[in-house]
C-alpha positions as CSV (number, residue, x, y, z in Angstrom):
1,M,28.9,-4.2,-18.1
2,S,26.5,-2.9,-15.5
3,Y,22.7,-3.0,-15.5
4,N,19.6,-1.3,-14.2
5,I,17.6,-3.9,-12.2
6,L,14.1,-4.0,-10.7
7,I,13.1,-6.5,-8.1
8,L,9.4,-7.1,-7.6
9,G,8.2,-7.9,-4.1
10,S,8.2,-6.6,-0.5
11,G,9.3,-9.4,1.7
12,G,12.4,-10.9,3.3
13,R,13.2,-12.9,0.1
14,E,13.3,-9.6,-1.8
15,H,15.4,-7.8,0.8
16,A,18.0,-10.6,0.7
17,L,18.0,-10.6,-3.1
18,A,18.4,-6.8,-3.1
19,W,21.1,-6.9,-0.4
20,K,23.1,-9.4,-2.5
21,T,22.4,-7.7,-6.0
22,A,23.5,-4.4,-4.6
23,Q,27.0,-5.8,-3.9
24,S,27.6,-6.6,-7.6
25,P,29.8,-4.4,-9.8
26,Q,27.3,-5.4,-12.5
27,C,24.6,-3.5,-10.7
28,Q,24.3,0.1,-11.9
29,Q,21.1,1.1,-10.3
30,L,18.7,-1.1,-8.2
31,Y,15.0,-0.6,-7.7
32,I,12.5,-2.7,-5.8
33,A,8.7,-2.5,-5.9
34,P,7.1,-1.9,-3.6
35,G,9.9,-3.0,-1.1
36,N,9.9,-2.4,2.6
37,A,11.7,-0.4,5.2
38,G,14.8,-2.6,5.0
39,T,15.1,-2.6,1.2
40,S,15.2,1.1,1.2
41,E,18.7,0.8,2.7
42,V,20.1,-0.9,-0.4
43,A,17.7,0.1,-3.3
44,I,15.2,2.7,-4.3
45,N,11.7,1.6,-3.3
46,L,8.9,2.2,-5.9
47,E,5.2,2.4,-5.1
48,L,3.9,-0.2,-7.6
49,D,1.3,-2.9,-7.4
50,I,3.1,-6.1,-8.4
51,L,0.1,-7.2,-10.4
52,D,-0.4,-3.9,-12.3
53,F,1.8,-4.9,-15.3
54,D,1.0,-1.6,-17.2
55,S,2.3,0.4,-14.4
56,I,5.4,-1.8,-14.1
57,R,6.1,-1.5,-17.8
58,K,6.0,2.3,-17.6
59,S,8.6,2.2,-14.8
60,V,10.7,-0.4,-16.7
61,D,10.6,2.1,-19.8
62,R,11.2,5.2,-17.7
63,L,14.1,3.8,-15.7
64,E,15.6,1.8,-18.5
65,I,15.5,-1.5,-16.6
66,D,17.6,-4.3,-18.1
67,Y,16.6,-7.2,-15.7
68,L,13.2,-7.6,-13.9
69,I,13.7,-10.2,-11.1
70,V,10.3,-11.5,-9.9
71,G,10.2,-12.4,-6.1
72,P,6.7,-13.7,-5.4
73,E,4.7,-16.3,-7.2
74,A,1.5,-14.2,-8.0
75,P,2.9,-12.1,-10.9
76,L,4.4,-15.2,-12.5
77,V,1.2,-17.2,-12.2
78,H,-0.6,-14.2,-13.7
79,G,1.8,-14.1,-16.7
80,I,4.2,-11.3,-16.2
81,Y,6.9,-13.1,-18.3
82,D,4.4,-13.4,-21.2
83,Y,3.3,-9.8,-20.8
84,F,7.0,-8.6,-21.4
85,M,7.6,-11.1,-24.3
86,D,7.7,-8.1,-26.8
87,H,10.0,-6.0,-24.6
88,T,13.8,-5.8,-24.3
89,V,13.7,-6.3,-20.5
90,K,14.8,-9.6,-19.4
91,V,12.4,-11.2,-16.9
92,I,13.7,-13.7,-14.3
93,G,10.9,-16.1,-13.9
94,P,8.9,-18.7,-15.9
95,S,6.1,-18.2,-18.4
96,Q,2.5,-18.4,-17.2
97,A,2.2,-22.0,-18.5
98,A,5.4,-23.1,-16.8
99,A,4.4,-21.3,-13.5
100,T,1.4,-23.6,-13.4
101,L,3.8,-26.1,-11.8
102,E,3.3,-23.9,-8.7
103,G,-0.1,-22.5,-9.5
104,S,-1.8,-25.9,-9.7
105,K,-1.0,-29.0,-7.5
106,S,-3.1,-31.1,-9.9
107,F,-1.0,-29.9,-12.9
108,A,2.3,-30.5,-11.1
109,N,1.3,-34.1,-10.1
110,A,0.3,-34.9,-13.7
111,F,3.7,-33.5,-14.8
112,M,5.6,-35.6,-12.4
113,A,3.6,-38.8,-13.4
114,E,4.4,-38.1,-17.0
115,F,8.2,-37.8,-16.5
116,N,8.5,-40.4,-13.7
117,I,9.5,-38.0,-11.0
118,P,8.9,-39.6,-7.6
119,T,6.1,-38.0,-5.6
120,A,3.2,-39.0,-3.3
121,A,0.2,-40.8,-4.9
122,S,-2.7,-38.4,-5.2
123,H,-6.4,-37.9,-6.2
124,D,-8.2,-34.7,-7.2
125,F,-11.6,-33.7,-6.0
126,T,-14.1,-30.8,-6.7
127,S,-17.4,-29.6,-5.3
128,Q,-19.1,-32.0,-7.7
129,T,-17.3,-35.1,-6.2
130,V,-17.5,-34.4,-2.5
131,E,-19.0,-37.8,-1.8
132,D,-16.2,-39.5,-3.7
133,A,-13.7,-37.5,-1.5
134,I,-15.3,-38.6,1.6
135,N,-15.4,-42.2,0.5
136,H,-11.7,-42.0,-0.4
137,I,-10.8,-40.6,3.0
138,D,-12.6,-43.5,4.6
139,K,-10.1,-45.9,2.8
140,I,-7.0,-44.1,4.0
141,N,-4.9,-45.7,6.6
142,G,-2.8,-43.2,8.6
143,K,-2.5,-39.4,8.1
144,I,-4.5,-37.6,5.5
145,V,-2.9,-34.8,3.4
146,L,-5.3,-32.2,1.9
147,K,-3.9,-29.6,-0.5
148,A,-5.7,-26.7,-2.1
149,D,-4.9,-27.0,-5.8
150,G,-4.1,-23.3,-6.3
151,L,-2.1,-20.5,-4.5
152,A,-3.0,-20.2,-0.8
153,A,0.0,-18.2,0.5
154,G,1.7,-21.2,2.0
155,K,-1.4,-22.1,4.1
156,G,-3.3,-24.4,1.8
157,V,-1.9,-27.7,3.1
158,L,-3.5,-29.6,6.0
159,I,-2.0,-32.9,7.5
160,L,-4.7,-34.6,9.6
161,D,-4.9,-37.7,11.9
162,D,-8.7,-37.7,12.3
163,K,-10.9,-38.9,9.4
164,E,-13.9,-37.0,10.5
165,E,-11.9,-33.8,10.8
166,A,-10.5,-34.5,7.3
167,K,-14.0,-34.9,5.9
168,K,-15.2,-31.7,7.4
169,E,-12.0,-29.8,6.2
170,I,-12.3,-31.0,2.6
171,Q,-15.9,-29.9,2.5
172,D,-14.9,-26.5,3.9
173,M,-12.1,-26.2,1.4
174,L,-14.3,-27.2,-1.5
175,S,-16.8,-24.6,-0.2
176,G,-14.3,-21.8,-0.6
177,K,-12.1,-21.8,2.7
178,F,-9.2,-20.8,0.5
179,G,-11.2,-19.0,-2.2
180,D,-10.6,-20.1,-5.8
181,A,-7.4,-21.8,-4.7
182,S,-9.5,-24.7,-3.2
183,K,-12.0,-25.2,-6.0
184,T,-10.1,-28.4,-6.5
185,V,-8.6,-30.2,-3.5
186,V,-5.8,-32.7,-3.9
187,V,-5.8,-35.6,-1.4
188,E,-2.3,-37.1,-1.2
189,E,-0.5,-40.1,0.4
190,F,1.3,-39.1,3.5
191,L,5.1,-39.3,3.2
192,D,6.9,-39.8,6.5
193,G,10.4,-38.4,6.5
194,L,12.6,-35.2,6.7
195,E,11.9,-32.4,4.4
196,F,14.4,-30.2,2.6
197,S,14.4,-27.7,-0.3
198,V,16.6,-27.7,-3.4
199,F,17.0,-24.5,-5.5
200,V,18.2,-24.3,-9.1
201,A,18.5,-21.5,-11.7
202,T,17.7,-22.5,-15.1
203,D,17.4,-21.2,-18.7
204,G,15.1,-24.0,-19.6
205,Q,17.9,-26.1,-21.1
206,S,20.7,-26.2,-18.5
207,Y,20.8,-25.4,-14.8
208,T,23.1,-24.6,-11.9
209,L,22.6,-25.5,-8.2
210,L,22.2,-23.0,-5.4
211,P,22.6,-24.0,-1.6
212,V,20.2,-26.5,-0.2
213,A,18.0,-25.5,2.8
214,K,15.5,-26.8,5.3
215,D,12.6,-24.7,6.5
216,Y,10.2,-24.8,9.4
217,K,6.6,-24.0,8.6
218,R,4.8,-24.7,11.9
219,I,4.1,-21.8,14.2
220,G,5.0,-23.7,17.4
221,E,8.1,-25.2,19.0
222,G,8.7,-28.8,17.9
223,D,6.7,-28.3,14.7
224,T,3.4,-27.9,16.4
225,G,0.4,-25.7,15.6
226,L,-0.7,-24.0,12.4
227,N,1.2,-23.8,9.1
228,T,2.8,-20.5,8.4
229,G,4.8,-19.0,5.5
230,G,7.9,-20.2,7.3
231,M,9.4,-19.6,10.8
232,G,13.0,-20.2,10.0
233,A,15.5,-22.1,8.0
234,I,19.0,-23.7,8.0
235,S,21.6,-24.3,5.2
236,P,23.3,-26.7,4.5
237,V,21.2,-29.7,5.6
238,P,23.2,-32.3,7.5
239,F,21.4,-35.4,6.1
240,V,21.6,-34.2,2.5
241,D,25.0,-35.6,1.3
242,K,26.5,-36.2,-2.1
243,V,24.7,-39.5,-2.5
244,M,21.3,-37.9,-1.9
245,M,22.0,-34.9,-4.1
246,D,23.1,-37.3,-7.0
247,K,19.7,-38.9,-6.6
248,V,18.0,-35.5,-6.6
249,K,19.8,-34.4,-9.8
250,S,19.3,-37.6,-11.7
251,R,15.7,-38.5,-10.6
252,I,14.2,-35.0,-10.1
253,I,16.0,-32.0,-11.3
254,E,17.1,-33.4,-14.8
255,P,13.7,-35.1,-15.6
256,T,12.0,-31.7,-14.6
257,I,14.2,-29.8,-17.0
258,L,13.6,-32.3,-19.7
259,G,9.8,-32.2,-19.0
260,L,9.8,-28.4,-19.5
261,Q,11.6,-28.8,-22.8
262,K,9.3,-31.7,-24.0
263,R,6.2,-29.6,-23.1
264,K,7.8,-26.5,-24.6
265,L,7.4,-24.5,-21.4
266,D,9.5,-21.3,-21.3
267,Y,11.4,-21.2,-18.1
268,K,14.1,-18.5,-17.3
269,G,14.4,-18.3,-13.6
270,F,14.5,-20.2,-10.3
271,I,12.9,-23.5,-9.4
272,F,12.4,-24.3,-5.8
273,I,11.7,-28.0,-5.3
274,G,10.3,-29.0,-1.9
275,L,11.5,-32.5,-1.2
276,I,11.2,-35.2,1.5
277,R,13.7,-37.9,2.3
278,V,11.8,-41.2,2.9
279,G,14.3,-43.8,4.0
280,N,17.2,-42.8,1.8
281,E,15.1,-41.8,-1.2
282,P,14.0,-38.3,-2.3
283,Y,10.4,-37.5,-3.3
284,V,8.9,-34.2,-4.5
285,I,6.3,-32.5,-2.2
286,E,5.9,-29.4,-4.4
287,Y,7.3,-27.1,-7.0
288,N,7.6,-23.4,-6.5
289,C,8.4,-21.2,-9.6
290,R,10.6,-18.8,-7.6
291,L,12.8,-18.7,-4.6
292,G,11.3,-19.6,-1.2
293,D,10.9,-17.4,1.8
294,P,12.5,-17.7,4.4
295,E,14.9,-20.0,2.6
296,T,16.2,-17.2,0.5
297,E,17.3,-15.4,3.6
298,V,19.5,-18.3,4.5
299,I,20.8,-19.5,1.1
300,I,21.6,-16.1,-0.6
301,P,24.1,-15.1,2.2
302,R,26.0,-18.4,1.6
303,I,26.6,-17.5,-2.1
304,S,30.0,-15.9,-2.0
305,S,30.2,-15.3,-5.8
306,D,28.4,-12.6,-7.7
307,L,24.7,-13.2,-7.9
308,M,24.4,-11.3,-11.2
309,D,26.6,-13.9,-12.8
310,I,23.7,-16.3,-12.3
311,I,21.0,-13.7,-13.3
312,T,22.9,-12.8,-16.5
313,G,23.7,-16.5,-17.2
314,I,20.1,-17.3,-17.3
315,Y,19.8,-15.3,-20.6
316,S,23.4,-15.7,-22.0
317,G,23.3,-19.5,-22.7
318,N,26.3,-20.3,-20.5
319,L,24.5,-21.0,-17.2
320,S,25.9,-24.4,-16.8
321,D,29.4,-23.0,-17.0
322,I,29.0,-20.5,-14.2
323,K,30.6,-21.6,-10.9
324,V,28.6,-20.7,-7.9
325,D,30.9,-20.4,-4.9
326,I,29.3,-21.4,-1.6
327,D,30.5,-20.4,1.8
328,P,31.2,-23.7,3.7
329,Q,29.8,-22.3,7.0
330,S,26.4,-23.1,8.2
331,A,23.7,-20.3,8.2
332,A,20.4,-20.2,10.1
333,T,17.6,-17.7,9.9
334,I,14.9,-17.1,12.5
335,M,11.7,-15.3,11.6
336,L,10.3,-12.7,14.0
337,V,6.4,-12.6,13.7
338,S,3.5,-10.6,14.9
339,K,1.6,-11.9,17.9
340,G,-1.4,-13.9,16.6
341,Y,0.2,-14.9,13.3
342,P,-0.8,-16.8,11.1
343,E,-4.3,-15.9,12.1
344,A,-5.4,-12.4,13.1
345,Y,-2.7,-10.0,14.1
346,E,-2.2,-6.3,14.5
347,K,0.1,-4.1,12.3
348,G,1.6,-0.7,13.0
349,K,3.8,-1.7,15.9
350,E,7.0,0.3,16.2
351,I,10.1,-1.7,15.7
352,I,13.4,-0.8,17.6
353,I,16.5,-2.2,16.0
354,D,20.0,-1.9,17.4
355,K,22.3,-3.4,14.8
356,Q,25.5,-1.8,16.0
357,A,28.4,-4.3,15.7
358,S,25.9,-7.1,15.1
359,S,27.2,-10.4,13.8
360,S,23.7,-11.2,12.2
361,L,21.9,-10.0,9.1
362,F,18.5,-8.5,9.5
363,F,16.3,-9.0,6.5
364,H,13.0,-7.0,6.7
365,S,9.9,-8.9,5.7
366,G,6.7,-7.2,6.9
367,T,7.9,-3.6,7.7
368,K,7.2,0.0,6.5
369,V,8.6,3.5,7.3
370,S,6.1,6.0,8.8
371,N,7.2,9.5,9.9
372,Y,10.7,8.2,10.2
373,D,9.6,5.2,12.4
374,I,9.9,1.6,11.3
375,L,6.6,-0.2,11.9
376,T,5.3,-3.7,11.5
377,N,3.4,-4.3,8.4
378,G,2.8,-8.0,8.2
379,G,2.6,-11.3,10.0
380,R,6.2,-12.2,9.4
381,V,8.2,-9.0,10.3
382,M,12.0,-9.8,10.1
383,A,14.5,-12.6,9.5
384,V,17.6,-12.7,11.6
385,T,20.3,-14.7,9.8
386,S,23.7,-15.7,11.3
387,F,26.7,-18.0,10.3
388,G,28.4,-20.6,12.5
389,N,30.6,-23.7,12.2
390,D,27.5,-25.8,12.4
391,H,23.8,-25.2,12.2
392,Q,23.3,-25.2,15.9
393,K,26.1,-22.5,16.4
394,A,24.4,-20.4,13.7
395,V,21.0,-20.8,15.4
396,N,22.4,-19.8,18.7
397,R,24.0,-16.6,17.2
398,S,20.7,-15.7,15.7
399,L,18.9,-16.3,19.0
400,K,21.5,-14.1,20.8
401,N,21.2,-11.3,18.3
402,I,17.3,-11.3,18.4
403,S,17.7,-9.3,21.6
404,Q,18.7,-6.4,19.3
405,V,15.2,-6.2,17.9
406,Y,12.0,-5.3,19.7
407,F,8.4,-4.7,18.8
408,E,5.2,-5.3,20.8
409,G,4.0,-8.9,20.6
410,M,7.2,-10.2,18.9
411,T,7.1,-14.0,18.7
412,Y,9.6,-16.5,17.3
413,R,10.7,-20.1,17.4
414,S,13.8,-20.9,19.4
415,D,14.2,-24.5,18.2
416,I,14.9,-24.1,14.5
417,G,17.0,-27.2,13.5
418,F,15.7,-29.2,16.5
419,D,15.1,-32.3,14.5
420,L,18.6,-32.5,13.0
């Protein structure tokens, strides 16, 4: 059987999903909204606002869409799954209530406490409890972690060494530094260890594992400078062995699925669990209610079986029986970004790409077509993904093939995987 599929989103994650979905014999026609210059090579781009559910519904009806795959978090947190509850289209993503696992750090922390899922100790503060927050910071020994409770485009987390700076930052956050996202600020215990990301597809009852990845969020070499949406990623992760994954499954994934059931939270989609290894124990840093970016650009190419088997399995009730074939090679992706990112940057720079006989995959993130030219249209512009016998060989191949891309002010990190 073949299906008409619509993917929502415009980034590298959506390009990777579209690239893989288009290869499936189960894909009859693939659309993406709004897409980018790269997605137009594998799908039909639609000019739609991802939060205009009425317009999306009209396109779903007109194009007879069978599956609606939601890439970014905003439509999920705003309730697109619930909006289509009375429709025949199958939405890949959780209900609005379940998406609160990503939409609110406070909600996620309470969920983990209820179901004994290991995470950092935390306290919540609002503009009415600023003095309490300052007093709490005074009592902390070591680094201070401040998190905007809501969605802040991957930039709402601060890790600070200086108490006075932390006090100033929490006041700025509670005064609207991240808009409504920081009406509540979560102050967390700092966990010292190595981070990694686990991805599962679930129908709310059973689940299947996707490849594990590790991403690098800081703008500068050696994990320095400001947090970004992600500067690169590798998969698999050398320190995540079977013993660690057994702990992740029994202590984190399975209690999470059980918690969704007990709270009666509808969940038919992907869960991205951001983890940290402290000693030899896994702790949850955050939940995301969709796949990550740029992790998608490194894990999707490693899936050698049909992605549509997973997508259809989310609704067919046999998800746990689906075998996901994983390429044993390592993959690495390096993000090319605009000069100035993650702060002020210019758009509209012409991109020159020479992909002839390339041994890398080029996933567009912030790009658009204008008068037949490909232009930059975001802070993160393109992900260059490569395979190798180990993560360093994969990184080196991506670094070599970056020379096939040029735009004014192009910036990237050359040290992805440096800490492994």
